[in-house]
Each structure stands twice: as structure tokens, then as C-alpha cells.
C-alpha positions in Angstrom: -12.6 9.2 12.7 -16.0 8.0 13.5 -16.3 6.4 9.8 -12.9 4.4 10.2 -13.5 0.8 10.9 -9.7 0.0 11.6 -6.2 1.0 11.2 -2.6 0.4 12.1 0.8 1.7 12.7 3.3 0.5 10.2 7.0 0.8 10.2 9.8 -0.4 7.4 13.3 -0.7 7.4 14.9 -0.6 3.7 18.3 -0.9 2.1 18.6 0.0 -1.7 21.8 -1.1 -3.5 21.4 2.1 -5.5 20.8 4.3 -2.5 23.0 6.8 -0.9 25.0 5.7 2.1 24.2 8.9 4.5 20.1 8.5 3.3 17.8 6.3 5.5 14.8 4.4 3.4 13.4 3.7 6.7 10.0 5.1 7.6 6.5 4.8 9.5 3.0 6.0 8.6 -0.5 5.4 10.2 -3.5 3.6 8.2 -7.0 4.1 8.6 -9.5 1.9 6.8 -12.9 3.7 5.7 -15.5 1.2 4.0 -17.9 2.2 1.4 -21.4 2.4 3.1 -22.9 -0.2 0.6 -19.9 -2.6 0.5 -17.5 -3.0 3.6 -14.9 -5.1 1.5 -13.9 -2.1 -0.6 -13.4 1.4 0.7 -10.7 4.3 1.2 -7.3 3.7 2.7 -6.1 7.1 4.3 -2.3 7.4 5.3 -0.5 10.3 7.0 2.2 9.7 4.5 2.8 7.6 1.3 5.4 5.5 0.0 6.3 6.9 -3.2 5.6 10.4 -2.1 6.1 11.8 1.7 2.5 13.4 1.7 -0.8 12.3 3.3 -2.5 10.2 0.8 -5.9 8.5 -0.1 -5.8 5.1 -1.8 -8.5 2.5 -2.4 -8.8 -1.1 -1.1 -10.9 -3.9 -1.9 -11.3 -7.8 -1.0 -12.2 -9.7 -4.1 -14.3 -13.0 -4.1 -11.1 -14.8 -3.4 -9.9 -12.6 -0.4 -7.0 -11.0 -2.2 -6.5 -7.8 -0.8 -5.9 -5.2 -3.8 -4.7 -1.7 -2.8 -4.4 1.4 -5.6 -2.9 4.2 -4.3 -2.5 7.4 -6.9 0.1 9.7 -6.8 0.9 12.8 -8.6 3.6 10.8 -10.7 1.7 7.6 -11.2 0.3 5.2 -8.9 1.2 2.0 -7.0 -1.0 -1.1 -7.4 -0.7 -3.8 -4.6 -2.1 -7.5 -4.2 -1.9 -9.5 -1.0 -2.9 -13.0 -1.0 -2.6 -15.7 1.5 -0.8 -19.1 1.0 -1.9 -20.1 4.6 -2.2 -18.7 7.9 1.5 -17.5 8.1 2.5 -16.9 4.5 1.5 -13.5 2.6 2.1 -13.1 -1.0 2.7 -9.5 -2.0 3.1 -8.2 -5.4 3.5 -4.6 -6.0 3.7 -2.5 -9.3 4.7 1.3 -9.5 3.3 2.9 -12.6 4.9 6.0 -13.4 4.1 8.7 -15.9 5.3 8.0 -19.5 4.3 4.5 -19.1 7.6 3.1 -17.2 6.7 0.4 -14.6 8.4 -1.6 -12.0 7.2 -4.5 -10.3 8.1 -6.4 -7.1 7.1 -10.0 -5.5 7.6 -10.5 -1.7 6.6 -13.6 0.5 6.3 -12.4 4.0 
């Protein structure tokens, strides 16, 4: 805990067109940011559960020279790569790519 520089509690609500009616896709997780000693603009992102797999997970973050937040989260079955960049004080663009074993990937773009 003493190495963490910040964190948050995140919740989400989701509906999937291909999902089962009796399944819930809602969830929540707790994040903690642990920066590298030499460069606080990159480090580890700790979560009590991942998105793709419901297990505690360690991902990695970095803020590039244009202040884009890049997240990479490895999973047993692949990895999730996310980029968050800002179009103003109230607009965040999020690009997510889920890379699965075998070379199959899916991508999304969200403007939040």
C-alpha cells in the first residue's frame, strides 16, 4: 500500500446483444497505481479483478509525450490493450483491443 500513488473504485453496467438474459455483465473493481521509481509516468496497475478474467491482475500503464494513457493487461488467454486520449476537459476517447491466443482480436472505440 505504501508504494501506491493513487487508486479508485470503478463500477460498470453492461448489456450484450449475444449475452444470456439471466446473466449479469455488471461489475466493479478496485485499482491501485504503483509508479516506477525512475519514471512516475509509467508503472503497474493493480486490480482486484480483471475485465476479461475475474481474478486479481497486474497490468501496466504509461503516459506518452502527448498525455495518452496506455494500459496493457496480460491474461492467461491473451491481453487487453487500451488507449485513453483527451479531446477536451470533458471528452475521453477510449480505444480497446482484446488480443486472444491464436491471433484473434476484437476492437472497440468509445467516446466518453
